[in-house]
C-alpha positions in Angstrom: 8.8 -50.0 -37.3 8.6 -49.7 -33.5 11.7 -48.6 -31.7 13.3 -51.4 -29.3 13.0 -50.4 -25.7 16.6 -49.7 -24.1 15.5 -50.0 -20.4 14.4 -53.7 -19.6 11.3 -54.4 -17.4 13.1 -55.8 -14.9 15.2 -52.5 -14.0 14.3 -50.7 -10.8 12.2 -48.3 -12.6 8.4 -48.1 -13.1 6.6 -48.0 -16.4 6.5 -44.2 -16.4 10.0 -43.5 -15.5 11.1 -46.5 -18.0 9.3 -44.7 -20.9 10.8 -41.2 -20.1 14.5 -42.8 -19.8 13.7 -44.6 -23.2 12.6 -41.2 -24.9 15.9 -39.4 -23.6 18.3 -42.3 -24.4 16.6 -43.5 -27.5 17.3 -39.8 -29.0 20.8 -39.5 -27.7 23.8 -39.9 -29.9 26.4 -42.6 -28.7 28.8 -39.7 -27.6 26.0 -38.3 -25.4 25.2 -41.8 -24.0 29.0 -42.2 -23.4 29.2 -38.9 -21.6 26.2 -39.8 -19.4 27.4 -43.1 -18.7 31.1 -41.5 -17.5 29.1 -38.9 -15.5 27.0 -41.4 -13.6 30.1 -43.6 -12.6 31.8 -40.7 -11.3 28.9 -39.7 -9.3 28.8 -43.2 -7.8 32.4 -43.1 -7.1 32.3 -40.0 -5.2 30.4 -41.8 -2.4 26.8 -41.0 -1.1 25.6 -37.4 -1.5 24.8 -35.4 1.5 21.2 -34.5 1.5 20.5 -30.8 0.9 19.6 -28.9 4.1 16.1 -27.8 4.0 15.9 -24.1 3.2 15.1 -21.9 6.3 11.7 -20.2 5.8 11.9 -16.7 4.9 11.5 -13.8 7.5 8.3 -12.1 7.2 8.4 -8.7 5.8 8.7 -6.1 8.7 5.5 -4.2 8.8 5.7 -0.3 8.7 3.0 2.3 9.1 3.4 5.5 7.2 1.1 8.3 8.4 0.7 11.6 6.5 -1.2 14.7 7.5 -1.2 16.7 4.1 -2.8 19.9 3.0 -1.3 20.6 -0.5 -0.3 17.1 -1.3 3.3 17.2 -0.5 3.2 15.0 2.6 1.0 12.5 0.8 3.5 12.4 -2.1 6.5 11.7 0.3 4.5 9.0 2.1 4.0 7.2 -1.5 7.8 7.6 -2.0 8.6 6.1 1.3 6.3 3.4 0.7 7.8 2.4 -2.6 11.6 2.5 -1.0 10.4 0.7 2.0 9.1 -2.3 -0.1 12.4 -2.4 -1.9 14.2 -2.5 1.5 12.0 -5.6 2.6 9.4 -3.8 4.5 5.7 -4.2 4.3 4.4 -0.7 4.3 0.9 0.6 4.5 0.2 4.4 3.9 -2.6 6.0 6.2 -4.1 9.4 5.7 -4.7 11.1 9.1 -8.1 11.5 7.8 -8.9 7.9 8.1 -6.5 6.9 10.9 -7.7 4.9 13.7 -5.8 6.4 16.6 -6.9 3.5 19.0 -5.0 0.7 16.9 -1.7 2.8 16.8 -0.2 0.9 19.7 -0.3 -2.3 17.5 2.2 -0.9 15.3 5.8 -1.8 15.5 7.2 1.0 13.4 5.8 4.6 12.3 6.9 7.1 10.1 4.9 10.3 10.1 4.9 13.1 7.6 3.1 16.1 8.8 2.6 19.7 7.3 1.8 22.7 9.3 -1.1 25.0 8.5 -1.9 28.6 9.5 -0.6 29.6 12.7 0.7 26.2 13.9 -2.6 24.3 13.1 -2.7 20.7 11.6 -4.0 20.4 8.0 -7.8 20.5 8.1 -8.2 16.7 7.1 -6.1 15.6 9.9 -7.8 17.8 12.8 -10.0 14.8 14.2 -7.1 12.1 14.5 -4.5 15.0 15.7 -6.9 15.9 18.5 -7.5 12.3 19.6 -3.8 11.6 19.5 -3.2 14.6 21.6 -6.3 13.9 24.1 -6.3 11.8 27.1 -7.6 8.8 25.6 -4.6 8.3 23.3 -3.1 4.8 23.4 0.2 3.9 24.8 3.0 3.3 22.3 5.4 1.3 24.3 7.2 -1.1 22.0 6.8 1.5 18.8 10.0 2.9 17.1 9.1 6.2 15.2 10.4 8.9 13.1 8.7 12.1 12.2 9.3 14.4 9.2 8.0 17.7 9.4 7.1 20.2 6.4 6.5 23.9 7.0 7.1 27.4 5.7 9.7 29.7 7.6 7.7 32.7 6.9 5.2 31.7 9.5 6.0 32.0 13.4 5.0 28.4 14.3 7.4 26.8 11.7 6.7 23.0 11.5 4.8 23.2 14.8 2.5 20.2 13.8 5.3 17.8 13.2 7.2 19.0 16.3 3.9 18.3 18.4 3.6 15.0 17.0 7.1 13.9 17.7 7.0 15.0 21.0 3.6 13.3 21.5 4.8 10.0 20.2 7.7 10.1 22.9 5.4 11.2 25.7 3.3 8.1 24.9 6.1 5.7 25.3 7.4 5.2 21.6 11.0 5.1 20.9 12.6 7.6 18.5 14.6 6.2 15.8 15.9 9.1 14.1 15.9 13.1 15.0 12.8 14.9 13.4 13.8 16.9 10.4 12.1 20.4 10.0 11.9 21.5 6.5 11.0 24.5 4.5 9.3 24.9 1.1 12.6 23.6 -0.6 12.4 20.3 1.0 13.0 17.6 -1.7 16.8 17.2 -1.2 16.7 17.0 2.7 13.5 14.9 2.6 15.4 12.5 0.4 18.5 12.1 2.7 16.0 11.6 5.9 14.0 9.1 4.3 17.3 7.1 3.4 18.5 7.3 6.8 15.2 6.6 8.4 14.6 3.4 6.7 18.1 2.2 7.7 17.3 3.0 11.2 14.0 1.4 11.2 15.4 -1.8 9.7 15.6 -4.9 12.0 19.1 -5.9 13.2 20.6 -8.5 10.7 20.6 -12.3 11.5 22.0 -15.3 10.2 18.8 -15.8 8.3 19.0 -12.9 6.0 16.3 -14.2 3.7 13.3 -11.6 3.6 9.9 -12.3 2.2 8.9 -9.5 0.0 5.1 -9.0 -0.1 4.2 -8.7 -3.8 0.5 -8.6 -3.2 -1.4 -5.9 -4.6 1.7 -5.0 -6.9 0.3 -6.4 -10.1 -0.3 -3.6 -12.4 1.7 -1.0 -10.3 4.1 0.0 -12.9 1.1 0.4 -15.6 -0.7 2.4 -12.8 2.3 4.7 -12.2 2.8 5.3 -15.7 -0.8 6.1 -16.4 -0.6 9.1 -13.7 -0.5 12.6 -15.2 3.0 13.9 -15.6 3.8 16.5 -12.8 6.8 17.8 -14.7 6.9 21.6 -15.5 5.7 22.4 -19.0 5.2 25.7 -20.8 1.8 27.1 -21.5 0.5 29.9 -23.6 -1.9 32.6 -22.2 -4.9 32.8 -24.8 -7.3 34.7 -22.6 -6.5 37.3 -19.9 -9.8 38.9 -18.5 -10.4 40.8 -15.3 -13.8 39.4 -13.9 -14.5 42.2 -11.7 -15.9 45.6 -12.9 -13.8 48.7 -13.5 -15.2 50.1 -10.0 -14.5 47.4 -8.0 -11.5 47.5 -5.5 -10.5 43.9 -6.5 -9.0 42.5 -9.7 -9.7 38.9 -10.7 -7.9 37.5 -13.4 -9.6 34.8 -15.6 -6.6 33.0 -17.2 -6.9 30.6 -20.0 -3.8 28.6 -20.8 -3.2 26.5 -24.0 -0.8 23.6 -24.3 1.1 22.7 -27.5 1.4 19.0 -26.6 -2.1 18.7 -25.0 -3.2 19.9 -21.6 -2.2 18.0 -18.5 -4.4 15.1 -17.7 -6.0 17.0 -14.8 -9.4 16.2 -13.3 -11.8 18.9 -11.4 -10.3 19.5 -8.0 -6.9 19.7 -9.0 -4.7 22.6 -9.1 -2.1 24.1 -11.4 1.2 25.5 -10.1 2.5 28.8 -11.6 6.1 29.6 -11.5 6.2 33.2 -11.2 8.9 36.1 -11.4 9.4 38.8 -8.8 8.6 42.2 -9.7 11.6 43.7 -11.4 11.3 47.1 -9.7 11.4 45.4 -6.3 14.5 43.7 -7.1 15.9 46.7 -8.1 15.3 48.4 -4.8 16.9 45.4 -3.2 20.0 45.7 -5.2 20.3 49.4 -4.4 19.8 48.9 -0.7 22.5 46.2 -0.9 24.7 48.1 -3.0 24.9 45.7 -5.8 23.3 47.7 -8.7 24.9 46.9 -12.0 25.3 43.0 -11.4 22.7 41.9 -14.3 23.4 38.5 -13.6 22.5 38.7 -10.0 19.4 40.8 -11.2 18.1 38.0 -13.3 18.7 35.5 -10.6 16.6 37.4 -8.2 13.9 38.0 -10.5 13.3 34.4 -11.6 14.9 32.2 -9.1 14.8 33.5 -5.6 12.4 34.4 -3.0 12.9 38.1 -2.5 9.6 38.7 -0.5 9.4 36.3 2.4 11.0 37.8 5.6 11.1 35.1 8.6 13.2 34.8 11.7 15.2 32.3 9.8 16.0 34.9 7.2 17.3 37.4 9.6 19.5 34.9 11.3 20.9 33.9 8.1 21.5 37.8 7.4 23.3 38.0 10.7 25.4 35.0 10.0 26.3 36.1 6.6 27.4 39.7 7.6 27.9 39.9 11.3 25.4 42.9 11.3 25.4 43.9 15.3 22.0 45.8 15.2 20.3 42.6 13.6 21.9 40.4 16.1 20.8 42.5 18.9 17.3 42.3 17.5 17.4 38.4 17.4 18.9 38.3 21.0 16.2 40.7 22.4 13.4 38.2 21.3 11.7 40.6 19.5 12.6 39.7 16.0 9.1 37.8 15.0 7.3 41.1 16.1 9.6 43.2 14.0 9.3 41.2 10.7 5.5 41.1 10.6 4.3 42.9 7.5 7.9 43.4 6.4 10.0 41.9 3.8 13.6 41.4 2.7 14.0 44.9 1.3 13.0 46.3 4.8 15.9 44.1 6.3 18.5 45.3 4.2 17.4 49.0 4.4 17.1 48.9 8.0 20.5 47.2 8.7 23.1 48.2 6.2 25.9 45.9 5.6 28.5 45.0 3.1 26.6 42.3 0.9 27.9 40.2 -1.9 26.0 38.1 -4.3 26.6 34.9 -2.3 25.2 36.7 0.6 21.9 37.3 -1.1 21.7 33.8 -2.3 22.4 32.4 0.9 19.9 34.7 2.8 17.2 33.7 0.3 15.5 30.6 -0.6 14.5 29.1 -3.9 11.2 31.0 -5.5 8.5 28.5 -5.0 5.5 28.1 -7.3 2.1 29.1 -6.7 -0.9 26.7 -6.7 -4.3 27.9 -7.9 -7.3 25.6 -8.1 -8.3 25.0 -11.8 -11.6 26.3 -13.0 -12.3 24.3 -16.0 -13.2 20.7 -17.1 -11.3 19.0 -19.9 -14.4 17.6 -21.2 -15.6 21.1 -22.0 -12.7 23.1 -22.7 -10.2 20.6 -24.5 -6.6 21.3 -24.3 -7.0 24.3 -22.2 -6.7 25.0 -18.3 -8.7 28.0 -16.9 -7.7 29.6 -13.7 -9.1 32.4 -11.5 -6.5 34.6 -10.0 -7.1 37.6 -7.5 -4.4 40.2 -7.5 -3.0 40.8 -4.1 -2.0 44.3 -3.2 -1.6 45.9 0.1 0.5 48.4 2.2 2.6 47.9 5.1 5.1 49.8 6.8 4.6 52.8 4.4 5.5 50.6 1.5 3.1 49.1 -1.2 3.3 45.4 -1.4 1.9 42.8 -3.9 1.6 39.2 -4.2 4.4 37.6 -6.3 2.4 35.3 -8.5 -1.0 37.0 -8.7 0.5 40.6 -9.7 2.8 38.9 -12.0 -0.1 37.3 -13.7 -2.3 40.5 -13.4 0.4 43.1 -14.6 3.0 41.6 -16.4 1.2 38.8 -18.4 -0.8 39.4 -21.4 -2.2 37.1 -24.3 0.6 35.2 -26.2 2.9 35.3 -23.2 4.4 32.0 -21.9 4.1 30.7 -18.5 6.0 27.6 -16.9 3.2 25.6 -14.9 3.1 22.2 -13.3 0.0 20.2 -12.5 -0.6 19.5 -8.8 -3.4 16.7 -8.5 -5.5 16.5 -5.4 -7.4 13.3 -5.2 -8.9 14.5 -1.9 -11.2 16.9 -3.4 -13.1 15.0 -6.2 -16.6 14.9 -7.5 -18.5 11.6 -6.2 -17.7 8.7 -8.3 -21.6 8.3 -8.9 -22.6 11.4 -10.9 -26.1 10.8 -9.8 -25.1 11.9 -6.3 -26.0 15.4 -5.2 -23.4 18.2 -4.5 -23.1 21.1 -2.3 -20.4 23.7 -3.1 -19.4 26.6 -0.9 -17.0 29.0 -2.8 -16.6 32.7 -1.9 -14.4 34.8 -4.1 -11.8 32.6 -5.9 -12.9 29.8 -4.2 -15.7 29.2 -6.8 -12.9 28.0 -9.2 -13.2 24.5 -8.8 -16.9 24.3 -8.9 -16.8 25.9 -12.1 -14.9 22.9 -13.2 -17.4 20.7 -11.2 -20.5 22.2 -13.1 -18.7 22.0 -16.8 -17.8 18.3 -15.8 -21.5 17.3 -14.9 -22.6 19.1 -17.9 -20.6 17.1 -20.1 -21.5 14.0 -18.6 -25.1 14.6 -18.9 -24.9 15.5 -22.4 -23.1 12.1 -22.9 -26.2 10.3 -21.8 -25.6 9.9 -18.0 -27.9 10.9 -15.2 -26.5 13.5 -12.7 -27.6 14.6 -9.4 -28.6 18.2 -8.2 -26.3 20.8 -7.4 -26.3 23.7 -5.1 -23.7 26.5 -5.1 -22.7 29.1 -2.4 -21.0 32.0 -3.8 -20.1 35.3 -1.8 -17.9 38.3 -2.3 -18.2 42.0 -1.6 -20.5 43.6 -3.9 -23.3 42.0 -6.4 -22.5 44.6 -9.0 -18.8 44.5 -9.1 -17.8 41.0 -7.7 -20.1 38.4 -9.0 -17.4 36.2 -10.7 -18.7 34.2 -13.6 -22.3 35.7 -13.1 -23.4 35.1 -16.7 -22.2 31.5 -16.6 -24.1 30.6 -13.4 -27.2 32.0 -15.0 -26.8 30.0 -18.0 -26.1 26.9 -15.8 -29.3 27.4 -13.9 -31.1 27.7 -17.3 -29.7 24.4 -18.8 -30.0 22.7 -15.5 -26.5 22.0 -15.0 -26.7 24.1 -11.9 -29.8 23.4 -9.8 -29.4 26.1 -7.2 -27.6 29.1 -6.3 -27.4 31.3 -3.0 -25.2 34.2 -2.8 -23.9 36.5 0.0 -22.5 39.9 -0.8 -20.9 41.3 2.4 -20.9 44.9 1.5 -24.4 45.4 -0.1 -26.1 46.1 3.2 -25.4 47.7 6.6 -24.7 44.5 8.3 -22.3 41.9 6.9 -23.6 38.7 5.4 -21.2 35.7 4.5 -21.8 32.4 2.9 -21.9 30.8 6.3 -24.8 33.0 7.1 -26.7 31.7 4.1 -25.9 28.2 4.9 -27.5 28.6 8.3 -30.5 30.4 6.7 -31.3 27.4 4.5 -30.4 24.9 7.2 -33.5 22.7 6.9 -33.1 22.3 3.1 -29.2 22.0 3.7 -29.5 18.9 6.3 -32.2 17.4 4.0 -29.6 17.2 1.4 -27.1 16.0 3.4 -29.2 13.2 4.8 -30.3 12.2 1.3 -26.5 11.5 0.5 -25.1 14.9 -0.8 -21.6 15.7 -0.7 -20.4 18.9 0.7 -17.4 20.7 -0.6 -15.9 24.0 0.6 -12.9 26.0 -1.2 -11.4 29.2 -0.2 -9.8 30.8 3.0 -9.0 28.3 5.7 -8.2 31.0 8.6 -11.9 31.9 8.9 -14.1 31.0 6.3 -13.8 27.3 6.3 -14.0 27.1 10.0 -17.0 29.5 10.1 -18.7 27.2 7.3 -18.0 24.1 9.1 -19.4 25.6 12.4 -22.7 26.6 10.5 -23.3 22.9 9.4 -22.6 21.9 12.7 -25.3 24.4 14.1 -27.8 23.6 11.2 -27.6 19.8 12.4 -28.1 20.7 15.9 -31.2 22.6 15.5 -32.9 20.8 12.4 -32.3 17.6 14.2 -32.5 18.5 17.7 -29.1 17.4 18.6 -26.6 18.3 21.4 -23.6 20.1 20.4 -21.5 17.1 20.6 -23.8 14.9 18.6 -24.2 17.6 15.9 -20.3 17.6 16.0 -20.1 13.9 15.5 -22.6 14.0 12.7 -20.4 16.3 10.9 -17.2 14.2 11.7 -19.0 11.5 10.1 -19.4 13.2 6.7 -15.7 14.0 7.0 -14.9 10.3 7.6 -17.0 9.0 4.9 -15.4 11.6 2.6 -18.6 13.4 1.9 -17.4 16.7 3.5 -14.1 17.8 1.5 -12.2 20.9 1.7 -9.7 22.6 -0.4 -8.6 25.6 1.6 -5.6 28.0 1.6 
């Protein structure tokens, strides 16, 4: 039977509204109808309701430009952290690598945070050189109306500590920008002070509060962010077991390069060719004993264990000497600082020399105050997971030298060479490097320049492409330039390269062994010798990779490529430089240097 309509046709409702009301009231109980009648009567008795004020439009999220100049990835990671926190604070951040920075557009920014590492003796990271030089040059834009803050990362063992960050801070101010917070100059143990600086900086850069405190938060581009972050490889330290420990040099070489294969019980970290692995080393126990003897603290076993595993007992910087004087009041050491000669005195010396040269009554607390935490050492990964599975391979050259009459050694490298054998456990951590990657298209040609242990990532590149080709995809040509001292004693992975040439996973190799002839020959010399083919490959779309020493080799290699362009294409020096700079901007010239 059809239900009787409750709302009459002559009511002030249209057909759609009457149907809706009938549906609600028809299903209601007598108690529900009575409550609704009383509610509506009370609403009428209260008088006309004030119309709700229209909501004020939300304020636009404040833009924030986060610039980073990174070599090892620390500045890039901090930039990402700042961006995440800035979003939560109502900013609209954008993260810009100095390698991609359009310096001319900086004046359009309202707020800038810059995080910069210093490389070598006060130089900017290699990827940042172009933009850094433009910013320091006469053509840099004025920055009036810009507010900024600079976070500088460095290493107090170098004389020009945080020089790049200091220069950027001064330059921003000189160009008319207003400093929001004081610059922070941080050493290797930067995590805690960096977190505090970031918090204070975001507060200082925030706009003043207003009555309209509704902020429009931009969620664009955030879809899948959590999933993407969860998919990133873990960067937590893990234990690995040494399953292979082989000296790659001959017994007659004056070098010792350890091929180290590590296995992981829970599976290898999700690394890619081009990434690095950080090793958490231990100090030489004999050196620690010498320090304890010089300090008069022999017999403190707990302190000995701490100095071996946790504290940096080799680095000697001006800061270390200042901390030593502050802790002990040693008069002669203070006079050294006051004389201005401390930087020249510490060159080639270590903590044990300081304590020996300036006797003082030291305590455990003094040594902990003087030293900093022992940092891990990063090494380029020399393997592809597609070929070696749950292993990571490294190539580590043992650093040994003598200075001021005392034998010295690299902390991590000699720990691996002398005190680590098969079955030993090492604490390690993955250090991704997304700026040193194979081309997305495996059919693209690659040119690799890696003297000494700089060849490590290119072993990974060749393994990766061999596996890709075995999977049925086409791969491009590959050309390796390798150099070392002697062909007979120092040709790292020689048999593997010969096999790669035979199975076509390596198209070509050119070598330079500097001590095998009266005149020294290096990889940059081989590059220039083959300049016509080099330029042909690059003009054909090849990507160019360099790994190894930043101080001289990387610069000499780049100069060789510029010279090759100038001669082969009859370009001026400026145009040849522009050609190589264009390769860098398009990410077809990549460096992993140290």
